[in-house]
C-alpha positions in Angstrom: -34.7 0.1 -110.9 -31.8 -2.1 -111.8 -30.8 -4.8 -109.2 -27.8 -3.9 -107.1 -24.5 -5.5 -108.2 -22.9 -5.2 -104.8 -23.9 -8.4 -103.0 -24.1 -7.0 -99.5 -26.6 -4.3 -100.6 -29.2 -7.1 -101.0 -27.8 -9.1 -98.0 -28.4 -6.4 -95.4 -31.3 -4.4 -97.0 -34.1 -6.4 -95.4 -32.3 -6.4 -92.0 -32.0 -2.6 -92.1 -35.6 -2.2 -93.1 -36.8 -4.5 -90.3 -34.6 -2.7 -87.7 -35.9 0.7 -88.6 -39.5 -0.5 -88.7 -39.1 -1.9 -85.2 -37.5 1.2 -83.8 -40.3 3.3 -85.4 -43.0 1.2 -83.6 -41.1 1.7 -80.3 -40.7 5.4 -80.8 -44.4 5.8 -81.5 -45.3 3.8 -78.4 -43.1 6.3 -76.4 -45.2 9.1 -77.9 -42.4 10.5 -80.1 -43.4 12.6 -83.1 -41.7 14.1 -86.2 -40.1 10.7 -87.1 -38.5 10.3 -90.5 -40.3 8.6 -93.3 -39.5 4.9 -93.5 -37.4 3.9 -96.5 -38.5 1.1 -98.8 -36.3 -2.0 -99.5 -35.4 -0.9 -103.1 -34.2 2.5 -101.8 -32.1 1.0 -99.1 -30.4 -1.5 -101.5 -29.9 1.1 -104.2 -28.3 3.7 -101.9 -26.0 1.1 -100.4 -25.0 -0.2 -103.8 -24.4 3.2 -105.3 -22.4 4.4 -102.3 -20.2 1.4 -102.3 -19.2 1.9 -105.9 -18.8 5.6 -105.4 -16.4 4.9 -102.5 -14.0 3.1 -104.8 -13.7 6.1 -107.1 -11.2 9.0 -106.8 -12.1 12.5 -107.7 -9.1 14.7 -108.4 -7.0 12.4 -106.4 -9.3 12.3 -103.4 -11.3 9.4 -102.0 -15.0 10.3 -101.5 -16.4 10.5 -98.0 -20.0 11.3 -97.9 -23.2 11.0 -95.8 -26.5 10.2 -97.6 -29.8 10.7 -95.8 -33.1 9.4 -97.1 -35.7 12.1 -96.6 -37.6 14.6 -98.8 -36.6 18.3 -98.9 -39.8 19.3 -97.1 -38.7 17.4 -94.0 -35.3 19.2 -93.9 -34.6 22.3 -91.9 -33.2 25.2 -94.0 -32.0 22.9 -96.8 -29.7 23.8 -99.6 -31.5 22.5 -102.7 -30.2 21.7 -106.2 -31.9 22.5 -109.5 -32.1 20.3 -111.4 -32.0 17.2 -109.1 -29.1 14.9 -109.6 -29.8 11.2 -110.4 -28.2 8.9 -107.8 -25.1 7.4 -109.5 -21.5 6.6 -108.3 -19.9 9.2 -110.5 -22.3 11.9 -109.4 -21.6 11.1 -105.7 -17.9 11.2 -106.2 -18.2 14.6 -107.8 -20.4 15.9 -105.0 -18.3 14.5 -102.2 -16.0 17.5 -101.7 -19.0 19.7 -101.0 -20.3 17.5 -98.2 -17.1 16.4 -96.7 -17.4 18.4 -93.4 -18.9 16.5 -90.5 -22.6 17.1 -90.0 -23.5 17.8 -93.6 -25.8 15.2 -95.3 -26.7 14.8 -98.9 -30.5 14.4 -99.1 -31.8 11.6 -101.3 -35.5 11.1 -102.3 -37.6 9.8 -105.1 -38.5 12.4 -107.7 -41.7 12.7 -109.7 -39.8 12.7 -113.0 -40.2 16.4 -113.8 -36.5 17.2 -113.7 -34.4 17.1 -116.8 -32.8 13.7 -117.1 -34.9 12.0 -114.3 -37.8 9.5 -114.5 -40.7 9.1 -112.2 -39.7 7.4 -108.9 -36.0 7.7 -109.6 -33.7 8.3 -106.6 -32.1 11.7 -106.8 -29.8 13.9 -104.7 -31.9 17.0 -104.0 -29.5 19.0 -101.9 -27.9 19.1 -98.5 -29.1 19.4 -94.9 -27.5 19.6 -91.4 -30.7 18.6 -89.4 -32.3 15.2 -89.6 -35.5 13.8 -88.1 -35.3 10.9 -85.7 -34.9 7.4 -87.3 -33.8 8.8 -90.6 -32.0 6.2 -92.7 -28.4 7.4 -93.2 -25.6 5.8 -95.2 -22.1 7.1 -94.5 -19.1 6.4 -96.8 -16.2 6.3 -94.3 -13.4 5.0 -96.6 -13.0 3.0 -99.8 -15.3 0.0 -99.4 -16.2 1.0 -95.8 -19.9 1.9 -95.3 -22.0 2.5 -92.1 -25.8 2.3 -92.0 -27.1 4.4 -89.1 -29.9 6.6 -87.9 -30.1 9.7 -85.6 -31.2 8.7 -82.1 -33.3 11.8 -81.6 -30.6 13.7 -79.6 -28.4 16.2 -81.3 -25.2 14.6 -82.6 -26.1 11.1 -81.5 -26.3 8.3 -84.1 -26.9 4.6 -83.7 -25.2 2.2 -86.0 -27.2 -0.7 -87.6 -24.6 -2.4 -89.8 -20.9 -1.8 -90.8 -20.0 -3.1 -94.3 -16.3 -3.3 -95.3 -15.6 -4.9 -98.7 -16.7 -8.5 -98.4 -17.4 -8.4 -94.6 -20.4 -7.0 -92.8 -21.0 -6.6 -89.1 -24.7 -6.4 -88.0 -24.9 -4.7 -84.6 -26.5 -7.1 -82.1 -29.5 -5.5 -80.5 -29.0 -7.8 -77.5 -25.4 -6.7 -77.0 -26.3 -4.7 -73.9 -27.8 -7.8 -72.2 -24.5 -9.5 -71.5 -23.4 -9.6 -67.9 -21.6 -6.5 -66.6 -22.1 -4.6 -69.8 -20.7 -1.1 -69.4 -23.2 1.8 -69.6 -21.1 3.3 -72.4 -21.7 0.2 -74.5 -25.4 0.3 -73.9 -25.5 3.9 -74.9 -23.6 3.3 -78.1 -26.1 0.5 -78.9 -28.9 3.1 -78.6 -30.9 1.6 -75.7 -30.3 4.4 -73.2 -33.0 7.0 -72.7 -32.5 10.4 -74.4 -32.2 12.1 -71.0 -29.1 10.1 -70.1 -27.2 11.9 -72.8 -26.6 14.8 -70.5 -25.0 12.4 -68.0 -21.9 10.2 -67.4 -22.4 8.1 -70.5 -22.4 11.1 -72.8 -18.9 12.2 -71.6 -17.3 8.8 -72.1 -19.0 8.1 -75.5 -17.7 11.5 -76.6 -14.2 10.8 -75.3 -14.2 7.4 -77.1 -15.3 8.9 -80.4 -12.7 11.7 -80.1 -9.9 9.3 -79.1 -10.7 7.2 -82.2 -10.9 10.2 -84.4 -7.4 11.5 -83.9 -6.0 8.3 -85.3 -2.9 8.1 -83.2 -4.1 5.5 -80.7 -4.3 6.1 -77.0 -5.5 4.9 -73.6 -7.7 6.6 -71.0 -7.8 5.2 -67.5 -10.9 6.1 -65.5 -10.3 5.7 -61.8 -12.4 6.2 -58.6 -12.3 9.8 -57.4 -12.2 8.8 -53.7 -9.1 6.6 -53.9 -5.4 7.1 -54.7 -4.8 3.3 -55.0 -4.5 3.6 -58.8 -1.1 5.3 -58.3 0.3 1.9 -57.2 -0.1 0.6 -60.8 1.7 3.6 -62.3 5.4 4.0 -62.7 6.6 6.7 -60.4 7.3 9.6 -60.6 4.6 10.6 -62.9 6.1 12.8 -65.6 3.0 14.8 -66.5 0.7 15.4 -63.6 -2.1 17.9 -64.1 -2.0 20.3 -61.1 -4.5 21.4 -60.2 -6.7 18.8 -61.9 -8.4 20.0 -65.1 -12.0 20.4 -64.1 -13.6 22.0 -67.2 -15.7 18.9 -68.1 -16.7 18.4 -64.5 -17.8 22.1 -64.3 -19.9 21.7 -67.5 -21.5 18.5 -66.4 -22.5 20.2 -63.1 -24.3 23.0 -64.8 -26.4 22.2 -67.8 -27.8 25.4 -69.3 -31.4 26.1 -70.4 -32.6 24.7 -73.7 -32.0 28.1 -75.3 -28.3 27.9 -74.4 -27.9 24.2 -74.9 -26.0 24.5 -78.2 -23.3 26.7 -76.6 -23.1 24.2 -73.8 -22.7 21.3 -76.2 -20.0 23.2 -78.1 -18.1 23.9 -74.9 -18.3 20.3 -73.8 -17.1 19.1 -77.2 -14.0 21.4 -77.0 -13.2 20.2 -73.4 -13.6 16.5 -74.4 -11.4 17.0 -77.5 -8.7 18.7 -75.3 -8.6 15.6 -73.0 -8.8 13.1 -75.9 -5.9 14.9 -77.6 -3.7 14.1 -74.6 -4.3 10.4 -75.2 -2.3 10.7 -78.4 0.9 11.2 -76.3 2.8 8.0 -75.6 1.5 6.5 -72.4 -1.9 6.6 -70.8 -4.1 9.5 -69.7 -5.8 9.4 -66.2 -9.2 10.8 -65.4 -11.3 10.1 -62.4 -15.1 9.3 -62.4 -15.9 13.0 -61.6 -14.4 13.9 -65.0 -11.3 15.5 -63.5 -8.1 15.1 -65.5 -5.2 14.0 -63.3 -2.3 13.1 -65.5 -1.2 12.0 -69.0 1.6 10.1 -70.6 1.8 7.8 -67.6 3.4 4.4 -67.7 1.4 1.4 -66.4 3.2 -1.1 -64.2 1.9 -4.3 -62.5 0.9 -3.8 -58.9 3.6 -5.2 -56.6 1.1 -7.6 -54.9 -0.7 -8.6 -58.1 -0.2 -11.6 -60.5 0.1 -11.1 -64.2 -3.1 -11.1 -66.1 -3.3 -14.3 -68.1 -6.9 -14.4 -69.4 -9.3 -11.8 -70.8 -12.9 -12.3 -72.0 -13.4 -10.6 -75.4 -16.8 -9.8 -76.8 -18.1 -7.6 -79.6 -21.8 -6.5 -79.9 -22.1 -8.0 -83.4 -24.3 -10.8 -84.5 -22.5 -14.2 -84.7 -19.6 -13.0 -82.6 -19.5 -15.1 -79.4 -17.4 -14.5 -76.3 -13.8 -15.9 -76.3 -11.2 -16.1 -73.6 -7.7 -15.1 -74.8 -4.4 -14.0 -73.4 -4.4 -10.2 -73.8 -1.4 -10.4 -76.1 -3.5 -12.3 -78.6 -5.9 -9.5 -79.5 -3.8 -6.4 -79.2 -0.3 -4.9 -78.6 1.4 -3.4 -75.6 -1.3 -0.8 -75.0 -4.0 -3.5 -74.7 -1.8 -5.7 -72.5 -1.0 -2.9 -70.1 -4.7 -1.7 -70.0 -5.8 -5.3 -69.2 -3.2 -5.5 -66.4 -4.3 -2.2 -65.0 -7.9 -3.2 -64.8 -6.9 -6.6 -63.4 -5.0 -4.8 -60.6 -7.5 -1.9 -60.1 -10.9 -3.6 -60.3 -12.9 -0.4 -59.7 -11.3 1.3 -62.7 -11.9 1.1 -66.4 -9.7 1.6 -69.5 -10.6 2.9 -72.9 -8.1 1.9 -75.6 -7.9 3.2 -79.2 -5.7 1.5 -81.7 -4.1 3.3 -84.7 -6.0 0.9 -87.0 -9.4 2.1 -85.7 -10.1 -0.6 -83.2 -11.6 0.5 -79.9 -11.8 -1.6 -76.7 -13.3 -0.9 -73.3 -11.7 -2.9 -70.4 -13.6 -3.5 -67.2 -13.5 -6.1 -64.4 -16.4 -8.5 -64.6 -17.6 -9.8 -61.2 -19.8 -12.3 -62.9 -16.9 -13.9 -64.9 -14.2 -13.0 -62.4 -11.9 -11.8 -65.1 -11.1 -8.7 -67.2 -13.7 -8.2 -69.9 -12.7 -6.5 -73.1 -15.6 -5.0 -75.0 -14.7 -4.3 -78.6 -16.9 -1.4 -79.8 -15.3 0.0 -83.0 -18.4 -1.1 -85.0 -20.5 1.3 -82.8 -18.1 4.3 -83.1 -17.8 4.6 -86.9 
C-alpha cells in the first residue's frame, strides 16, 4: 500500500485506532456483543487519504458527499453488493458519490482477497452499500470539500459519536474529558458519547436532535429553553410577542411521555424526528424560538431584550470539547454576532434557562449559566454535530 500523501491522514490515524480500541474494551466489559471489526492503521490512513482527495473533485459539477464504513459484507444487514469490487481511489469515490448521497447510506469498504478483476490481495475495495452498521464501526464522512469527520455508531439507532474533524490543514480531536468540565450540560455529555444508551429515550435525545436539525437547515437560529413552572422568561422578551403558539405545541411532549414497544420503536422514532424538525424549522425565522423543559413549544420569532433589573452581560466563558482548546473569557460580541450576544444576555438574566444557537456558517453554541464560574458559559459543540 502506498503511503498517504495527505499529512493529516497519518497524523490522526494512530489516535483514531487507539480511541476505537479503548471503546471496544469498554463495550466488551459492559457485555456488549456484535461489535464491528477493529480497523488496522493502514486502512484508517488509506481511507482518510482517499476520501480527502475525493472531496476536492467534482463529478458532473457536483461536490462529492459520501460516508465510508469499514466492515465486510458479511457483517452488513441486507447489503447492496457490487460485482466486481471497486478498488478504493479518489476518482471512483467521486463517481459513486451520487448513489450514496442520501443520509443513512454508507459505502462499505473492506480488504479483498484479490479474486476480483483489477484488484490485488489485501487491497481496500468498495464492495457495496448498507444502511445498518454494527456498534463501533469506523466511519469516515465527507461533508464538504476538504471537510472530513471520523465517527462511529454509538450502538443506538441514528446516534454517532465523532472522534476527529479534519478541515483542510486543521484538525480537531474531540476531547474525551470534555464532559468533566464544571456544569457541563447533559446535551454536551451525550454528544461526546458518554451517556448510557438508555438515556437516548430521554431529555438529552430531544435536545441533541433539535441541535442537529437546527444546524442542518443552514439558516441560523436560536432556541430558548425555559422552566415550565415559571413565566419569568417573558420579562426578557419584547412585548407583545408576535407569534405565540396557542395552545402550546405538545407533540414532542406527547411522544416523550409514551415510548412504544420495541416492535413499534421505528415508527416512534420517525414521528419524533418529524416533530423535532417542525420545531427546528421555526428557528430559521428571524428571532428566537421558545420551548419549555417539558418540550412544549410556546412561541417563535421573539425578540430578546435585557431584563429591566439586570446589568449588561460583559463576560462569557467559552469552551470547546477539543484537545488543546482551553477555556477563555470573552465579551460575547468577540465570538459571535447579534444572535450570540442576545442569547448570552438572556441566559445572564434568566439563569434557569438555556439557549441553543446555530450560526449560518455551521457553528453551534449552547449557553448556560455556570454556578461554579458565576458567569454565562458558552459551549461550542459544532465539532460534535457534524
